[in-house]
FIPAZA-528460 format. One record per atom (N, C-alpha, C, CB): x, y, z; residue in one letter. Coordinates in steps of 0.001 Angstrom, whole numbers, padded with zeros to 6 digits, always signed. Each point is the difference from the previous one (the first is absolute). Glycine has a CB too. Layout:
% residues N
XYZa/...
***
This chain:
% residues 156
-004684-038782+032920m/+000981+000503-000950m/+001221+000499+000760m/-001824+000629-001639m/+002973-001021+001173t/+001221+000474+000622t/+000473+001265-000693t/+000615-002344+000651t/+000244+003061+000054v/+000563+001222-000580v/+000782-000336-001257v/+000124+001063+002276v/+000633-002173-002238a/+000813-000388-001161a/-000870-000275-001212a/+001713-000961+001535a/-002826+000247-001344s/-000845-000299-001164s/-000620+001275-000561s/-000487-002278+000940s/+000107+003217-000062g/-000521+001284-000470g/+001061+000798-000734g/-001600+000013+001899g/+002834-000057-001404a/+001093+000730-000650a/+000314-000587-001371a/+000943+000565+002251a/-000951-001883-002336i/+000276-000653-001289i/-001136+000284-000972i/+001324-001818+001152i/-002565+001701-000671r/-001165+000292-000846r/+000039+001449-000482r/-001356-001721+001252r/+001684+002636-000354g/+000093+001410-000374g/+001106+000261-001006g/-000883+000586+002232g/+002030-001249-002036a/+001118+000192-000933a/-000358-000514-001388a/+001621-000198+001904a/-002248-000984-001966l/-000389-000551-001302l/-001076+000854-000661l/+000577-002296+000818l/-001532+002764-000019a/-001020+000901-000544a/+000648+001291-000499a/-001726-000976+001568a/+002708+001473-000812g/+000718+001198-000407g/+000758-000199-001303g/+000196+000622+002388g/+000413-001789-002560l/+000694-000282-001267l/-000986+000028-001167l/+001701-001402+001229l/-002896+000843-001011a/-001035+000071-001047a/-000383+001455-000256a/-000874-002280+000661a/+000799+003063+000402g/-000270+001429-000155g/+001095+000700-000781g/-001254-000046+002138g/+002509-000373-001926g/+001116+000581-000750g/-000100-000289-001489g/+001419-000238+002022g/-001812-000982-002355v/-000210-000342-001412v/-001115+000862-000583v/+000773-002368+000424v/-001875+002516+000340a/-001113+000840-000468a/+000441+001451-000137a/-001642-001549+001103a/+002505+002013-000202w/+000500+001373-000030w/+000791+000235-001289w/+000093+000057+002534w/+000844-000958-002829l/+000798+000147-001226l/-000877-000079-001248l/+001968-001003+001189l/-002894+000051-001200a/-000902-000127-001152a/-000871+001247-000133a/-000017-002507+000272a/-000476+003011+000845g/-000826+001201-000028g/+000751+001208-000518g/-001283-000918+001889g/+002522+001059-001460i/+000804+001119-000494i/+000166-000100-001512i/+001215+000129+002205i/-000915-001337-002688a/+000186-000174-001444a/-001302+000244-000761a/+001830-001652+000458a/-002938+001087+000054l/-001269+000070-000728l/-000704+001350+000122l/-000214-002430+000369l/+000411+003124+000756v/-000706+001264+000225v/+000890+001197-000321v/-001377-001112+001771v/+002554+001137-001161f/+000876+001151-000226f/+000675-000039-001366f/+000379+000107+002450f/-000169-001298-002998g/+000620-000094-001323g/-000751+000832-001031g/+000810-002287+000578g/-002094+001996-000798p/-000761+000812-000967p/-000139+001464+000416p/-001240-002057-000607p/+001159+002318+001909a/-000165+001382+000475a/+001231+000849-000289a/-001523-000835+001789a/+002662+000211-002056q/+001225+000762-000265q/-000113+000865-001247q/+001290-001808+001103q/-002191+001428-002025m/-000199+000838-001192m/-000447+001400+000406m/-000595-002040-001359m/-000172+002130+002431v/-000465+001294+000502v/+000981+000553+001026v/-002386-000682-000406v/+002799-000174+001356l/+000833+000464+001110l/+001384+000480-000432l/-001232-001582+001439l/+001761+001016-002509a/+001344+000373-000445a/-000012+000957-001194a/+000794-002201+000836a/-001941+002681-001212d/-000113+000930-001119d/+000578+001356+000423d/-002068-001211-000884d/+003156+001667+000249p/+000618+001257+000412p/-000902+001224-000168p/+002158-001016-000608p/-003182+000903-000226d/-000940+001115-000140d/-000943+000105+001195d/+000132-000260-002477d/-000257-000812+003241r/-000894-000021+001165r/+000757-000042+001322r/-001686-001151-001407r/+002833+000519+001410q/+000730-000285+001233q/+001005+001102+000305q/-000291-002452-000406q/+000587+002622+001690s/+000996+001002+000386s/+001397-000457-000425s/-001443+000711+001955s/+002254+000246-002331a/+001382-000305-000395a/+000765-000616+001170a/-000044+001893-001668a/-000277-001450+002874k/+000683-000520+001186k/-000311-001491+000193k/-000104+002293+001063k/-001143-002686-001278m/-000374-001414+000121m/+000705-000824-001066m/-002235+000650+000951m/+002228-000177-002174i/+000670-000732-001080i/+001493-000102+000276i/-001739+000789-001636i/+002338+000275+002115a/+001439-000014+000303a/+000331-000979+001113a/+000144+002377-000725a/-001067-002602+001654a/+000258-000930+001108a/+000216-001418-000506a/-001376+001440+001505a/+000833-001761-002680f/+000139-001342-000545f/+001049-000075-001112f/-002384-000405+000588f/+003092+001497-000816a/+001040+000036-001030a/+001275-000660+000521a/-000987+002118-000960a/+001887-002360+000075s/+001257-000656+000352s/+000973+000914+000728s/-000319-001447-001963s/+000234+002722+001732e/+000952+000948+000596e/-000682+000875+001030e/+001326-000003-002109e/-000703+000397+003168p/+001345-000351+000413p/+000085-001405+000597p/+000415+002413+000398p/-001484-002923+000168s/+000014-001383+000481s/-001393-000578-000222s/+001813+000494+001740s/-001877-001630-002419p/-001303-000595-000317p/-000656-000584+001255p/+000814-000511-002329p/-002118+000296+002287p/-000653-000669+001124p/+000612-001384+000233p/-002131+001262-000487p/+002106-001700+001714r/+000546-001322+000334r/-000692-001108-000795r/+000549+000837+002300r/-001820-000636-002629a/-000742-000999-000768a/+000639-000240-001365a/-002092+000677+001190a/+002737+000341-001764l/+000673-000169-001286l/+001381-000609+000176l/-001272+001948-000899l/+001959-001587+001974e/+001335-000542+000266e/-000053-001450+000465e/+000762+002297+000578e/-001689-002597+000315s/-000088-001328+000616s/-001464-000422+000127s/+002152+000416+001266s/-002769-000786-002379p/-001421-000339+000072p/-000282-001170+000943p/-000236+000841-002325p/+001159-001769+002433g/-000194-001138+000902g/-000100+000429+001451g/+001232-001419-001608g/-000467+002435+001975l/-000044+000507+001371l/-001356+000626+000305l/+002474+000400-000075l/-003025+000321-000875v/-001312+000623+000195v/-001086-001073+000084v/+000776+002067-001233v/-000688-003091+000397v/-000970-001100+000052v/+000100-000716+001346v/+000136-000286-002514v/+001085+000035+002980a/+000180-000642+001310a/-000599+000864+001111a/+002099-001121-000834a/-001883+002428+000760g/-000584+000904+000983g/-001516-000040-000023g/+001992+001452-000219g/-002571-001478-000984l/-001448-000089-000124l/-000518-001282+000641l/+000101+001347-002113l/+000588-002463+001883f/-000437-001263+000606f/+000153+000024+001520f/+000643-001194-002104f/+000386+001835+002622c/+000143+000134+001464c/-001173+000804+000577c/+002529-000113-000216c/-002884+001192-000453i/-001144+000797+000451i/-001281-000826-000105i/+001156+002133-000727i/-001312-002876-000350a/-001201-000825-000171a/-000107-001056+001103a/+000118+000377-002484a/+001002-000954+002895i/-000038-000964+001109i/-000441+000697+001278i/+001826-001363-001076i/-001316+002560+001330l/-000476+000767+001169l/-001506+000219-000084l/+002236+001147+000181l/-002724-000809-001363w/-001434+000213-000181w/-000766-001303+000245w/+000473+001843-001666w/+000078-002974+001226g/-000645-001290+000249g/-000113-000283+001488g/+000886-000840-002173g/+000158+001156+002911w/-000053-000178+001461w/-001032+000923+000627w/+002411-000664-000002w/-002428+001909-000425v/-000983+000942+000542v/-001413-000467-000345v/+001660+001899-000205v/-001857-002341-001022y/-001320-000492-000398y/-000417-001175+000883y/+000419+000755-002372y/+000471-001715+002562t/-000312-001182+000805t/-000374+000404+001425t/+001569-001377-001406t/-000893+002352+001938w/-000272+000490+001345w/-001345+000717+000070w/+002461+000217+000385w/-002743+000645-001357m/-001215+000817+000031m/-001249-000760-000440m/+001429+001970-000437m/-001303-002781-000587a/-001180-000584-000641a/-000687-001042+000867a/+001074+000421-002184a/-000405-000924+003190a/-000631-000993+000871a/-001257+000563+000648a/+002239-001032+000432a/-002298+002330-000248s/-001175+000615+000630s/-000954+000621-001024s/+001397+000445+002018s/-001107-000586-003298w/-000847+000582-001029w/-001045-001003-000468w/+001889+001479-000713w/-003153-001104+000755p/-001031-000915-000501p/-000062+000030-001526p/-001313+000333+002117p/+000603-001275-002654g/-000257-000005-001436g/+000882-000969-000756g/-000695+002342+000202g/+000454-002399-001488s/+000718-000904-000886s/+001436+000478-000218s/-002167-000601-001124s/+002957-000263+000528w/+001387+000376-000287w/+000047+001189-000945w/+000724-002375+000343w/-001691+002486-001245t/+000009+001137-000927t/-000270+001304+000745t/-000776-001506-001862t/-000181+001483+002798k/-000269+001212+000782k/+001218+000374+000841k/-002453-000574+000067k/+003095-000413+000544r/+001198+000290+000806r/+001133+000507-000886r/-000677-001765+001661r/+000830+001188-002850g/+001039+000442-000923g/-000226+001414-000503g/+000307-002353-000662g/-001560+002662+000332l/-000322+001362-000429l/+000236+000985+001139l/-001697-000900-001627l/+001311+000506+002835r/+000213+000862+001166r/+001493+000255+000201r/-002107-000894+001071r/+002916-000154-001184f/+001439+000176+000187f/+000589+000862-001109f/+000117-002223+001153f/-000607+002068-002383g/+000468+000851-001093g/-000310+001462+000254g/-000313-001897-001565g/-000887+002169+002064v/-000391+001385+000306v/+000850+000557+001147v/-002357-000485-000780v/+002547-000318+001827v/+000823+000444+001129v/+001424+000273-000473v/-001423-001333+001607v/+001978+000442-002409s/+001366+000180-000518s/+000105+001277-000819s/+000313-002485-000038s/-001284+002680-000840w/-000008+001205-000837w/-000078+001251+000879w/-001111-001284-001879w/+000177+001278+002842a/-000216+001185+000831a/+001207+000340+000863a/-002413-000544+000018a/+003167-000464+000402l/+001158+000252+000856l/+001266+000335-000795l/-001010-001540+001671l/+001024+001226-002945m/+001213+000199-000781m/-000130+001101-001055m/+000512-002388+000388m/-001511+002315-001201v/-000043+000782-001237v/-000241+001498+000200v/-000824-002043-001082v/-000192+002467+001842p/-000221+001453+000075p/+001221+000774+000493p/-002391-000484+000416p/+003041+000009+000642w/+001178+000716+000500w/+001120-000031-001025w/-000638-000577+002351w/+000933-000601-002902f/+001079-000116-000976f/-000236+000931-001183f/+000368-002378+000700f/-001560+002304-001294e/-000290+000809-001191e/+000013+001493+000313e/-001369-001885-000901e/+000875+002261+002073f/+000022+001406+000394f/+001431+000475+000214f/-002258-000259+001061f/+003026-000516-000321y/+001321+000478+000379y/+001002-000049-001150y/-000483-000759+002305y/+000640-000412-002938l/+001070-000107-000992l/-000412+000457-001400l/+000891-001875+001335l/-001818+001205-002020p/-000300+000448-001362p/-000553+001428-000077p/-000431-002371-000550p/-000557+002708+001376w/-000607+001324-000110w/+000878+001093+000591w/-002224-001085+000092w/+002742+000873+001103n/+000762+001021+000721n/+001439+000110-000499n/-001442-000416+001986n/+002194-000654-001883v/+001428+000056-000315v/+000254+000032-001508v/+000463-001227+002126v/-001128+000340-002865l/+000266-000114-001432l/-000937+000849-000860l/+000830-002287+000442l/-001749+002995+000202r/-000886+000964-000652r/-000824-000607-001131r/+001632+001754+000597r/-002067-002980-000403e/-000863-000657-000974e/-001355+000698-000019e/+001194-002208+000345e/-001772+002423-001526p/-001315+000630-000069p/-001067-000842+000722p/+000665+001059-002188p/-001593-000369+002829a/-001033-000673+000794a/-000787-001056-000784a/-000170+002081+001332a/-000208-001855-002598p/-000731-001057-000716p/+000811-001292-000137p/-001211+001785-001245p/+002528-001656+001094l/+000824-001203-000096l/+000144-000680+001357l/+001235+001024-001919l/-001200-000235+002977v/+000011-000573+001351v/-001283-000799+000212v/+001425+001918+000875v/-002552-001367-001298m/-001277-000708+000141m/-000006-001294-000819m/-001161+002202+000380m/+001743-002159-001583l/+000102-001217-000811l/+000843-001041+000720l/-000237+001353-002106l/+001365-000945+002667e/+000843-000942+000741e/-000745-000577+001199e/+002036+001263-000735e/-002797-000428+001431m/-000761-000493+001156m/-001021-001052-000440m/+000307+002223+001161m/-000941-002015-002304a/-000950-000985-000521a/+000723-001284-000407a/-001499+001862-000795a/+002662-001716+000176c/+000788-001185-000367c/+000389-000788+001248c/+000878+001198-002037c/-000434-000486+003072w/+000355-000676+001253w/-001204-000705+000605w/+001781+001705+000399w/-002970-001120-000522a/-001199-000652+000531a/-000218-001351-000679a/-001020+002252+000486a/+001208-002312-001785l/-000145-001266-000718l/+001075-001002+000422l/-001008+001237-001935l/+002254-000785+001991v/+001101-000896+000368v/-000200-000546+001411v/+001554+001280-001509v/-001846-000412+002456l/-000106-000436+001391l/-001264-000812+000265l/+001297+002012+000653l/-002329-001822-001455t/-001161-000893+000088t/+000417-001414-000375t/-001570+001905-000545t/+002328-002029-000521g/+000511-001318-000402g/+000903-000617+001052g/-000148+000727-002359g/+000997+000087+002968v/+000889-000491+001053v/-000826-000497+001187v/+001812+001609-000736v/-002792-000823+001162g/-000848-000402+001117g/-000739-001297-000280g/-000254+002389+000598g/-000287-002517-001797l/-000715-001227-000358l/+000936-001202-000059l/-001639+001375-001283l/+002847-001186+000747a/+000958-001110-000064a/+000408-000451+001396a/+000836+000859-002198a/-000512+000088+003055i/+000401-000346+001364i/-001151-000702+000718i/+001588+001968+000064i/-002782-001427-000157s/-001151-000585+000674s/-000322-001393-000540s/-000890+002304+000391s/+000930-002455-001700g/-000313-001296-000595g/+000967-001080+000426g/-000971+001185-001920g/+002257-000906+001867v/+000998-001006+000379v/-000042-000264+001500v/+001453+000716-001918v/-001593+000332+002716e/-000074-000205+001456e/-001204-000860+000354e/+001127+002214+000388e/-002252-002001-001065t/-001205-000796+000257t/+000212-001455-000401t/-001415+002039-000356t/+002057-002274-000773l/+000285-001366-000437l/+000898-000731+000993l/-000245+000744-002372l/+001175-000045+002972l/+000959-000616+000915l/-000484-000056+001442l/+001777+000799-001496l/-002856-000093+001807r/-000498+000053+001363r/-000512-001367+000440r/-000593+002416-000318r/+000961-002849+001523p/-000507-001287+000499p/-001526+000023+000115p/+002155-000357+001258p/-002779-000728-001642r/-001460-000102+000100r/-000376-000385+001430r/-000187-000659-002451r/-000829+001313+002960t/-000427-000312+001373t/-001316-000711+000018t/+001218+001967+000814t/
***
């Protein structure tokens, strides 16, 4: 296997992961917004962070830019997966689940602790709900990346 073929395989797997990421956000976080955005449960500071004034989130101003950023991150994840998974035993599903867990563990606890809970003062039960939602989304991302990378991997 050449470095170029691994990079291309990782990038394509990452793009599949990006599609899974967007779908996961829509399918998991979409319904959860009924709870997460409820002003009776959510902190005013968190709700204000997503308001139009004084400046709306970039996702509202330029949704295409945020989607492009997500796909760039997903390609990086595809490359990391391709690099790491070569030494991981088991089926593509086991490797995908493992990568989803690793991704969640390296991203979600710090993010949720620092920004939603600490800075935006989100109530702890809602932080826990978001962490569970992220677990579902990132499991899907890991499985998508692993599945596509396995399909594209040269047979030996």
